[in-house]
C-alpha positions, 0 to 999 in steps of 0.5 A: 702338857702333851708336847713331850710324850715319852713312850714307855719301854714296857708298852713297846716290848709288849707289842714286840712280844705279840708280833713274835707270837703270831709269827711263830704260830702261823709258821707252825700251822704252815709246817703242820699243813704241809706235813699232813699233805705229804703224809696223805700222799705217801699213805694213800693206797690206790690199789692199782693191782686190783684195778683193770686198766687197759692200755690204749694205743693210738694207731694211724689208720692204714690207707686202703687202696681204692678199687676201680669200679667195674662198669656195670654190664647192662642186662639185655632184656629179652622179650618175653612172649606173652600169650594172649587170652582174647581174640583181636579183630580189626573189625567185628564181623559176625559169623554166618550162623549168628542171626542177631548180628546183621552184617553192615553191608551185603557183598558177594566177596568174602571179608578178609577179617575172621568172624567173631568166635562164639564164647570167646572174648573179642576186642578191637585192635590193629591186627587179626589174631586168635587167642592161644588160651581163650578167655571165656566171655563174662563180666570183667574190666575193660571194653570187650565184645563177645559174639552174642552181644550186639555190635554198635557201629559208631561211624555209621554213614549219615542218611542221604539228604532228602532232595526236594521234588522239582515242581511238575510242569502244568499238564494240558487239560484242553477245554475245561468247561465240563470239569468245573465244579463252579463256573459262573456265567459272565454278564452282558455289558450294555456297550456290547448290547448297543453294538449287538456284539455276539460270538464265542470268547475263549479264555486261557486259564491256569489252575493250581493244585487246589483247583483255583484259577490263578491266571486268565487271559482272553485269546479270542472273541469279540473285544467288547466281551473279553473283559467280562469273560476273563472276570467270570473265568477267574471265579471258576473252581475245579477239582484238583487234578492228580498225576501218579497220586500227586496234585498238579497244575492244569492249563486249558481254556474256558469257552463262553458263548454270547448271543446278541440281545 
């Protein structure tokens, strides 16, 4: 049924007519847009005469020749004389009329260091000089020493070491029987009684500073009587003996008389 379709001529003409209409319309719109654009550019008044325009010209910088640096001249620093306002002393020496400052040592030779002046601030230094503009003594910073102040000597010589007194040699007291405060009598031994031993026995003793017998030795007498005589001598007591106020040791003899029984 549809194998043989025949396009009608009226439909083809209609399509051709619409296409021509669209093309003509687009062309008209394009011409109008271009015309309006050209007219806008021609009719625009920029008022250039009223605008302030500056002409800027780029100019290359002119090279500036480098100046050679002149060597800086060193200014010589001239020493300025400073006027000191304090006295300087190598050693603090008081004046002769200052009784509160006793000298360190007494000598017949005068000191080379000038004395401290009264009312002038004095400091320790390496040379002796007087102030050209003396500063009065008073409170301030630093370590200053004035004439009325007490001078403290830091490096005082140490006191001499006390040497022990050497012990004195014992003095001889001779026969000490009469000097004893306690002199026990020796006993008479039975063996001496049987032998009828008698006579004088001499005992040499050494007495210390307190009056005690520290040693005893028989030097003469009957041999049977010497032992009891030495024992009695060791028990003897004496008053301390002094020489120039100092107690000393004493050496002497004690005599014991034995009678035959």
